[in-house]
All heavy atoms as an XYZ file, in Angstrom:
646
protein
N       0.853     -1.172      0.000
C       0.000      0.000      0.000
C       0.899      1.235      0.000
O       1.302      1.714      1.048
C      -0.915     -0.013      1.216
C      -1.935     -1.116      1.185
S      -3.033     -1.011      2.602
C      -3.380     -2.712      2.844
N       1.202      1.723     -1.150
C       2.156      2.813     -1.278
C       1.658      4.125     -0.694
O       2.447      4.985     -0.368
C       2.517      3.024     -2.760
O       1.324      3.300     -3.483
C       3.200      1.805     -3.330
N       0.365      4.283     -0.538
C      -0.192      5.527     -0.009
C      -0.072      5.605      1.498
O      -0.298      6.626      2.096
C      -1.660      5.655     -0.421
C      -2.444      4.414     -0.115
C      -2.610      3.341     -0.946
C      -3.127      4.086      1.084
N      -3.352      2.366     -0.322
C      -3.692      2.806      0.930
C      -3.326      4.759      2.289
C      -4.433      2.184      1.908
C      -4.066      4.126      3.266
C      -4.613      2.853      3.066
N       0.307      4.508      2.123
C       0.355      4.447      3.578
C       1.761      4.539      4.138
O       2.719      4.152      3.494
C      -0.215      3.105      4.045
C      -1.644      3.108      4.496
C      -2.063      1.712      4.877
C      -1.889      4.051      5.627
N       1.822      4.982      5.348
C       3.068      4.925      6.114
C       3.091      3.591      6.860
O       2.089      2.926      6.986
C       3.085      6.052      7.136
C       2.971      7.410      6.526
C       3.017      8.436      7.644
N       2.652      9.713      7.101
C       1.844     10.562      7.693
N       1.325     10.285      8.851
N       1.559     11.706      7.129
N       4.233      3.262      7.403
C       4.344      2.040      8.199
C       3.822      2.246      9.610
O       3.486      1.290     10.292
C       5.791      1.577      8.259
C       6.295      0.996      6.966
C       7.689      0.422      7.118
O       8.150      0.232      8.257
O       8.308      0.169      6.085
N       3.777      3.513     10.039
C       3.380      3.807     11.409
C       2.196      4.771     11.435
O       2.032      5.599     10.549
C       4.549      4.408     12.180
C       5.672      3.446     12.349
N       6.670      3.288     11.400
C       5.961      2.556     13.326
C       7.514      2.365     11.790
N       7.103      1.894     12.966
N       1.400      4.668     12.475
C       0.226      5.514     12.658
C       0.662      6.970     12.844
O       1.526      7.247     13.680
C      -0.550      5.039     13.889
S      -1.974      6.063     14.297
N       0.066      7.896     12.100
C       0.423      9.305     12.284
C      -0.060      9.870     13.622
O       0.444     10.878     14.085
C      -0.245     10.013     11.116
C      -1.254      9.080     10.590
C      -0.853      7.701     10.999
N      -1.007      9.188     14.263
C      -1.532      9.669     15.530
C      -0.710      9.263     16.740
O      -0.478     10.051     17.649
N      -0.227      7.999     16.742
C       0.474      7.513     17.938
C       1.828      6.887     17.615
O       2.527      6.444     18.509
C      -0.397      6.511     18.690
S      -0.617      4.949     17.809
N       2.179      6.812     16.342
C       3.452      6.283     15.868
C       3.613      4.769     16.056
O       4.705      4.242     15.924
C       4.632      7.026     16.497
C       5.869      6.951     15.608
O       5.722      7.002     14.371
O       6.981      6.812     16.149
N       2.529      4.047     16.364
C       2.599      2.574     16.449
C       2.570      1.992     15.036
O       2.093      2.611     14.095
C       1.410      2.020     17.232
C       1.368      2.458     18.644
C       1.948      1.402     19.524
N       1.905      1.869     20.899
C       1.776      1.102     21.928
N       1.678     -0.191     21.761
N       1.763      1.595     23.129
N       3.017      0.764     14.918
C       3.033      0.086     13.616
C       1.605     -0.242     13.174
O       0.774     -0.654     13.987
C       3.860     -1.186     13.714
C       4.141     -1.809     12.382
C       5.416     -2.660     12.490
N       5.744     -3.289     11.238
C       6.377     -2.671     10.243
N       6.742     -1.430     10.368
N       6.641     -3.312      9.117
N       1.331     -0.071     11.888
C       0.014     -0.364     11.323
C      -0.055     -1.806     10.843
O       0.931     -2.362     10.363
C      -0.281      0.576     10.153
C      -0.385      2.056     10.494
C      -0.474      2.887      9.215
C      -1.574      2.323     11.383
N      -1.228     -2.414     10.974
C      -1.488     -3.768     10.490
C      -2.202     -3.638      9.151
O      -3.318     -3.121      9.081
C      -2.377     -4.548     11.487
C      -2.731     -5.908     10.928
C      -1.694     -4.648     12.835
N      -1.547     -4.086      8.085
C      -2.144     -4.025      6.753
C      -2.876     -5.324      6.471
O      -2.348     -6.407      6.685
C      -1.071     -3.795      5.693
C      -0.416     -2.447      5.785
C       0.597     -2.229      4.684
O       0.462     -2.854      3.604
O       1.525     -1.444      4.903
N      -4.123     -5.210      5.997
C      -4.922     -6.388      5.691
C      -6.135     -5.941      4.869
O      -6.157     -4.833      4.333
C      -5.364     -7.070      6.993
O      -5.945     -8.323      6.701
N      -7.124     -6.810      4.802
C      -8.418     -6.462      4.206
C      -9.442     -6.479      5.332
O      -9.447     -7.383      6.169
C      -8.794     -7.444      3.105
C      -7.991     -7.175      1.837
C      -8.329     -8.142      0.737
N      -7.643     -9.408      1.043
C      -8.155    -10.596      0.833
N      -9.347    -10.732      0.302
N      -7.479    -11.681      1.133
N     -10.312     -5.484      5.346
C     -11.261     -5.312      6.431
C     -12.690     -5.193      5.900
O     -12.913     -4.714      4.795
C     -10.930     -4.041      7.233
C      -9.608     -4.116      7.925
C      -8.445     -3.738      7.272
C      -9.515     -4.578      9.224
C      -7.206     -3.815      7.900
C      -8.284     -4.663      9.865
C      -7.139     -4.280      9.206
N     -13.636     -5.661      6.718
C     -15.056     -5.397      6.480
C     -15.385     -4.225      7.395
O     -15.023     -4.229      8.574
C     -15.903     -6.609      6.858
C     -15.562     -7.842      6.014
O     -15.017     -7.670      4.902
O     -15.837     -8.957      6.472
N     -16.032     -3.205      6.838
C     -16.239     -1.979      7.611
C     -17.641     -1.423      7.419
O     -18.282     -1.638      6.392
C     -15.215     -0.921      7.209
N     -18.089     -0.709      8.426
C     -19.367     -0.004      8.383
C     -19.079      1.485      8.458
O     -18.357      1.943      9.344
C     -20.255     -0.400      9.582
O     -20.447     -1.809      9.561
C     -21.603      0.303      9.521
N     -19.651      2.220      7.512
C     -19.517      3.676      7.492
C     -20.871      4.297      7.791
O     -21.865      3.958      7.147
C     -19.032      4.158      6.123
C     -17.631      3.729      5.816
C     -17.384      2.509      5.214
C     -16.561      4.541      6.149
C     -16.093      2.104      4.937
C     -15.256      4.141      5.874
C     -15.026      2.916      5.262
N     -20.917      5.191      8.763
C     -22.153      5.922      9.069
C     -22.126      7.220      8.268
O     -21.187      8.005      8.351
C     -22.260      6.212     10.561
C     -23.615      6.838     10.892
C     -23.972      6.745     12.349
N     -24.097      5.343     12.743
C     -23.590      4.845     13.867
N     -22.944      5.617     14.718
N     -23.735      3.565     14.165
N     -23.191      7.413      7.505
C     -23.289      8.578      6.639
C     -23.949      9.737      7.389
O     -24.588      9.527      8.424
C     -24.092      8.208      5.380
C     -23.528      6.982      4.640
S     -21.788      7.083      4.244
C     -21.842      8.276      2.932
N     -23.829     10.964      6.870
C     -24.414     12.126      7.544
C     -25.922     12.026      7.780
O     -26.443     12.596      8.742
C     -24.086     13.289      6.617
C     -22.883     12.842      5.860
C     -23.041     11.349      5.712
N     -26.630     11.280      6.929
C     -28.087     11.137      7.093
C     -28.455      9.981      8.032
O     -29.609      9.570      8.093
C     -28.769     10.962      5.742
C     -28.362      9.685      5.021
O     -27.514      8.932      5.555
O     -28.884      9.444      3.921
N     -27.467      9.453      8.767
C     -27.623      8.375      9.756
C     -27.810      6.991      9.132
O     -28.016      6.028      9.854
C     -28.743      8.665     10.746
N     -27.730      6.866      7.825
C     -27.742      5.547      7.207
C     -26.341      4.952      7.338
O     -25.378      5.663      7.637
C     -28.142      5.603      5.718
O     -27.182      6.404      5.006
C     -29.535      6.166      5.543
N     -26.246      3.649      7.115
C     -24.956      2.990      7.198
C     -24.653      2.275      5.895
O     -25.559      1.748      5.242
C     -24.929      2.007      8.366
C     -24.993      2.713      9.698
C     -24.890      1.767     10.879
O     -25.084      0.551     10.698
O     -24.614      2.261     11.982
N     -23.399      2.276      5.519
C     -22.961      1.595      4.311
C     -21.938      0.544      4.707
O     -20.957      0.850      5.382
C     -22.351      2.604      3.346
C     -22.002      1.963      2.038
C     -21.930      2.911      0.889
N     -23.136      3.697      0.765
C     -23.134      4.966      0.364
N     -22.018      5.572      0.088
N     -24.266      5.613      0.234
N     -22.195     -0.692      4.303
C     -21.285     -1.794      4.589
C     -20.345     -2.001      3.403
O     -20.783     -2.000      2.254
C     -22.065     -3.082      4.835
C     -23.127     -3.025      5.932
C     -23.905     -4.324      5.969
C     -22.485     -2.742      7.270
N     -19.075     -2.184      3.689
C     -18.081     -2.429      2.653
C     -17.262     -3.646      3.075
O     -16.846     -3.744      4.230
C     -17.180     -1.215      2.486
S     -18.065      0.293      2.016
N     -17.027     -4.553      2.144
C     -16.368     -5.813      2.470
C     -15.045     -5.957      1.729
O     -14.936     -5.594      0.567
C     -17.281     -6.989      2.116
C     -18.569     -6.971      2.884
C     -19.716     -6.426      2.333
C     -18.630     -7.474      4.179
C     -20.904     -6.398      3.046
C     -19.808     -7.452      4.899
C     -20.948     -6.908      4.330
N     -14.058     -6.505      2.428
C     -12.770     -6.798      1.813
C     -11.972     -5.572      1.409
O     -11.219     -5.616      0.448
N     -12.076     -4.500      2.155
C     -11.388     -3.254      1.829
C      -9.913     -3.371      2.207
O      -9.596     -3.669      3.355
C     -11.988     -2.071      2.616
C     -13.458     -1.894      2.319
C     -11.232     -0.794      2.334
C     -14.125     -0.922      3.274
N      -9.006     -3.105      1.266
C      -7.596     -3.066      1.646
C      -7.357     -1.803      2.480
O      -7.692     -0.696      2.062
C      -6.858     -3.019      0.310
C      -7.845     -2.509     -0.670
C      -9.213     -2.874     -0.153
N      -6.812     -1.986      3.663
C      -6.611     -0.853      4.570
C      -5.550     -1.220      5.593
O      -4.970     -2.300      5.548
C      -7.930     -0.508      5.262
N      -5.327     -0.294      6.501
C      -4.391     -0.525      7.602
C      -5.042     -0.070      8.890
O      -5.776      0.920      8.914
C      -3.087      0.220      7.367
N      -4.770     -0.795      9.956
C      -5.386     -0.516     11.245
C      -4.308     -0.291     12.297
O      -3.347     -1.056     12.380
C      -6.264     -1.694     11.670
C      -6.956     -1.579     13.018
C      -8.041     -0.508     12.981
C      -7.539     -2.914     13.428
N      -4.507      0.754     13.082
C      -3.640      0.971     14.232
C      -4.262      0.227     15.403
O      -5.407      0.491     15.778
C      -3.524      2.462     14.556
S      -2.550      2.755     16.046
N      -3.517     -0.719     15.946
C      -4.060     -1.520     17.039
C      -4.114     -0.754     18.353
O      -4.792     -1.171     19.280
C      -3.239     -2.802     17.240
O      -1.877     -2.446     17.467
C      -3.349     -3.702     16.030
N      -3.429      0.367     18.423
C      -3.432      1.147     19.657
C      -4.583      2.161     19.680
O      -5.397      2.159     20.592
C      -2.098      1.858     19.849
C      -1.946      2.441     21.231
O      -2.221      1.717     22.211
O      -1.566      3.624     21.342
N      -4.661      3.005     18.663
C      -5.714      4.040     18.671
C      -6.943      3.627     17.863
O      -7.904      4.389     17.767
C      -5.168      5.388     18.213
S      -4.611      5.446     16.512
N      -6.916      2.435     17.253
C      -8.067      1.845     16.547
C      -8.537      2.672     15.354
O      -9.704      2.629     14.984
C      -9.238      1.595     17.500
C      -8.845      0.842     18.715
N      -8.450     -0.473     18.670
C      -8.732      1.227     20.002
C      -8.137     -0.874     19.891
N      -8.282      0.129     20.726
N      -7.628      3.377     14.737
C      -7.938      4.167     13.547
C      -7.713      3.304     12.315
O      -6.695      2.623     12.206
C      -7.057      5.414     13.503
C      -7.325      6.314     12.331
C      -8.693      6.967     12.396
O      -9.150      7.375     13.450
N      -9.349      7.060     11.268
N      -8.676      3.337     11.371
C      -8.559      2.599     10.119
C      -8.140      3.578      9.032
O      -8.740      4.639      8.890
C      -9.898      1.949      9.755
C      -9.891      1.045      8.529
C      -9.092     -0.228      8.810
C     -11.312      0.701      8.116
N      -7.111      3.232      8.295
C      -6.591      4.093      7.232
C      -6.855      3.456      5.881
O      -6.493      2.304      5.646
C      -5.093      4.336      7.422
C      -4.795      5.113      8.677
C      -4.462      4.453      9.857
C      -4.887      6.498      8.697
C      -4.205      5.158     11.022
C      -4.636      7.213      9.853
C      -4.292      6.535     11.004
O      -4.046      7.236     12.160
N      -7.499      4.227      4.991
C      -7.812      3.773      3.641
C      -7.190      4.715      2.631
O      -6.988      5.895      2.915
C      -9.327      3.803      3.398
C     -10.173      2.704      3.969
C     -10.419      2.918      5.427
C     -11.471      2.661      3.229
N      -6.947      4.181      1.446
C      -6.481      4.985      0.328
C      -7.550      6.049      0.041
O      -8.731      5.722     -0.107
C      -6.289      4.069     -0.875
C      -5.789      4.779     -2.112
O      -5.926      6.007     -2.228
O      -5.258      4.072     -2.987
N      -7.171      7.330     -0.039
C      -8.156      8.383     -0.319
C      -8.953      8.140     -1.608
O     -10.142      8.443     -1.672
C      -7.304      9.649     -0.423
C      -6.092      9.348      0.399
C      -5.851      7.872      0.219
N      -8.307      7.573     -2.619
C      -9.028      7.266     -3.859
C     -10.076      6.183     -3.631
O     -11.148      6.200     -4.243
C      -8.062      6.827     -4.959
C      -7.171      7.967     -5.436
O      -7.568      9.150     -5.289
O      -6.071      7.680     -5.940
N      -9.793      5.237     -2.763
C     -10.743      4.171     -2.450
C     -11.960      4.727     -1.709
O     -13.083      4.295     -1.942
C     -10.069      3.083     -1.634
C     -10.902      1.849     -1.322
C     -11.422      1.191     -2.593
C     -10.095      0.868     -0.501
N     -11.745      5.695     -0.850
C     -12.860      6.340     -0.143
C     -13.826      6.953     -1.151
O     -15.046      6.807     -1.025
C     -12.342      7.404      0.849
C     -11.568      6.732      1.985
C     -13.487      8.244      1.405
C     -10.831      7.691      2.888
N     -13.288      7.596     -2.161
C     -14.133      8.176     -3.226
C     -14.828      7.068     -4.020
O     -16.018      7.162     -4.314
C     -13.287      9.050     -4.159
C     -12.772     10.320     -3.532
C     -13.872     11.319     -3.220
O     -14.884     11.371     -3.943
O     -13.700     12.059     -2.229
N     -14.084      6.020     -4.361
C     -14.642      4.916     -5.143
C     -15.785      4.225     -4.411
O     -16.791      3.852     -5.011
C     -13.536      3.906     -5.477
C     -13.925      2.742     -6.356
C     -14.279      3.235     -7.751
C     -12.787      1.740     -6.429
N     -15.645      4.061     -3.101
C     -16.694      3.434     -2.293
C     -17.861      4.387     -2.030
O     -18.876      3.977     -1.477
C     -16.120      2.967     -0.955
C     -15.077      1.858     -1.020
C     -14.451      1.646      0.353
C     -15.694      0.568     -1.537
N     -17.703      5.635     -2.410
C     -18.722      6.676     -2.228
C     -19.061      6.886     -0.743
O     -20.213      6.966     -0.364
C     -19.987      6.342     -3.030
C     -20.913      7.545     -3.168
O     -20.421      8.689     -3.116
O     -22.129      7.331     -3.319
N     -17.995      6.963      0.076
C     -18.180      7.225      1.502
C     -17.349      8.419      1.990
O     -16.935      8.448      3.149
C     -17.860      5.975      2.355
C     -18.864      4.878      2.112
C     -16.445      5.486      2.127
N     -17.123      9.437      1.137
C     -16.250     10.529      1.585
C     -16.810     11.314      2.770
O     -16.051     11.863      3.558
C     -16.106     11.417      0.354
C     -17.295     11.131     -0.477
C     -17.618      9.673     -0.210
N     -18.116     11.338      2.918
C     -18.719     12.055      4.049
C     -19.036     11.107      5.203
O     -19.542     11.535      6.234
C     -19.992     12.769      3.592
N     -18.727      9.819      5.026
C     -19.035      8.836      6.056
C     -17.948      8.759      7.114
O     -16.825      9.205      6.921
N     -18.325      8.178      8.223
C     -17.375      7.957      9.324
C     -17.345      6.460      9.602
O     -18.392      5.833      9.783
C     -17.859      8.714     10.551
C     -17.042      8.501     11.787
C     -17.481      9.485     12.873
N     -17.027      9.170     14.194
C     -15.788      9.226     14.632
N     -14.831      9.555     13.798
N     -15.477      8.940     15.871
N     -16.153      5.877      9.611
C     -16.027      4.450      9.893
C     -16.342      4.224     11.371
O     -15.677      4.763     12.249
C     -14.627      3.952      9.567
S     -14.430      2.190      9.843
N     -17.383      3.441     11.632
C     -17.799      3.182     13.010
C     -17.500      1.751     13.451
O     -17.610      1.437     14.634
C     -19.294      3.501     13.231
C     -19.539      4.993     13.059
C     -20.178      2.704     12.297
N     -17.130      0.897     12.498
C     -16.819     -0.493     12.837
C     -15.953     -1.083     11.733
O     -16.231     -0.892     10.556
C     -18.099     -1.315     12.976
C     -17.852     -2.757     13.299
C     -17.575     -3.157     14.588
C     -17.889     -3.726     12.300
C     -17.333     -4.485     14.893
C     -17.658     -5.055     12.589
C     -17.375     -5.438     13.895
N     -14.901     -1.794     12.120
C     -14.070     -2.498     11.146
C     -13.521     -3.758     11.801
O     -13.166     -3.752     12.978
C     -12.923     -1.615     10.667
N     -13.507     -4.819     11.020
C     -12.980     -6.092     11.498
C     -12.246     -6.740     10.328
O     -12.624     -6.556      9.167
C     -14.122     -6.997     12.023
C     -13.575     -8.214     12.727
C     -15.087     -7.372     10.912
C     -14.620     -8.986     13.510
N     -11.207     -7.489     10.648
C     -10.469     -8.145      9.576
C     -11.408     -9.101      8.842
O     -12.191     -9.829      9.458
C      -9.269     -8.890     10.137
C      -8.288     -9.289      9.071
C      -6.955     -9.723      9.630
O      -6.910    -10.222     10.769
O      -5.955     -9.571      8.917
N     -11.346     -9.078      7.542
C     -12.246     -9.857      6.695
C     -12.123    -11.356      6.954
O     -11.030    -11.881      7.169
C     -11.926     -9.566      5.231
O     -12.709    -10.358      4.380
N     -13.243    -12.044      6.935
C     -13.250    -13.502      7.089
C     -12.407    -14.178      6.013
O     -11.784    -15.203      6.259
C     -14.672    -14.051      7.010
C     -15.448    -13.860      8.295
O     -14.817    -13.567      9.342
O     -16.672    -14.001      8.271
N     -12.381    -13.605      4.816
C     -11.597    -14.183      3.726
C     -10.121    -14.235      4.103
O      -9.427    -15.213      3.811
C     -11.799    -13.374      2.446
N      -9.623    -13.213      4.772
C      -8.227    -13.185      5.213
C      -7.989    -14.271      6.248
O      -6.998    -15.001      6.194
C      -7.854    -11.801      5.786
C      -6.473    -11.819      6.424
C      -7.926    -10.737      4.714
N      -8.900    -14.396      7.182
C      -8.761    -15.403      8.234
C      -8.803    -16.812      7.652
O      -8.054    -17.694      8.076
C      -9.839    -15.204      9.288
C      -9.804    -13.853     10.014
C     -10.989    -13.728     10.966
C      -8.508    -13.648     10.740
N      -9.667    -17.034      6.656
C      -9.736    -18.348      6.012
C      -8.471    -18.650      5.244
O      -7.991    -19.775      5.240
C     -10.957    -18.407      5.096
C     -12.255    -18.451      5.852
C     -13.466    -18.366      4.937
O     -13.342    -18.274      3.716
N     -14.643    -18.389      5.526
N      -7.903    -17.638      4.572
C      -6.647    -17.833      3.840
C      -5.541    -18.257      4.800
O      -4.742    -19.131      4.492
C      -6.245    -16.543      3.123
C      -7.067    -16.229      1.909
C      -6.754    -14.854      1.335
O      -5.760    -14.224      1.758
O      -7.524    -14.397      0.471
N      -5.484    -17.639      5.969
C      -4.462    -17.984      6.959
C      -4.647    -19.408      7.482
O      -3.675    -20.099      7.754
C      -4.514    -17.009      8.132
C      -3.937    -15.676      7.811
C      -3.849    -14.824      9.040
N      -3.593    -13.455      8.668
C      -4.092    -12.409      9.274
N      -4.874    -12.561     10.333
N      -3.807    -11.195      8.868
N      -5.891    -19.836      7.614
C      -6.175    -21.176      8.128
C      -5.704    -22.246      7.143
O      -5.338    -23.350      7.555
C      -7.668    -21.332      8.410
N      -5.739    -21.920      5.859
C      -5.351    -22.903      4.838
C      -3.860    -22.940      4.593
O      -3.367    -23.824      3.900
C      -6.082    -22.620      3.524
C      -7.545    -22.895      3.638
C      -8.536    -21.974      3.740
C      -8.192    -24.161      3.667
N      -9.757    -22.582      3.844
C      -9.570    -23.951      3.801
C      -7.742    -25.485      3.620
C     -10.490    -24.976      3.882
C      -8.662    -26.507      3.711
C     -10.022    -26.248      3.819
N      -3.115    -21.979      5.126
C      -1.660    -21.978      4.860
C      -0.884    -22.464      6.057
O      -1.306    -22.605      7.126
C      -1.156    -20.568      4.499
O      -1.502    -19.654      5.543
C      -1.720    -20.142      3.189
């Protein structure tokens, strides 16, 4: 992920890069679910970092990520290796 740093800009901890399933709350209080998003997570401050272009592509620029969990597909891939 070339758009990302290795460390969180907020707390300087190392970021975990993976694919995440996430919920974005929109300004009108609706929620948008997105699955398998390539992103990075700070395990200390719990901030999810996404490519700015991906935020536009997912049409969630005004949304706020309220929930993210590592994708089941990633966990299944690890179980098979």
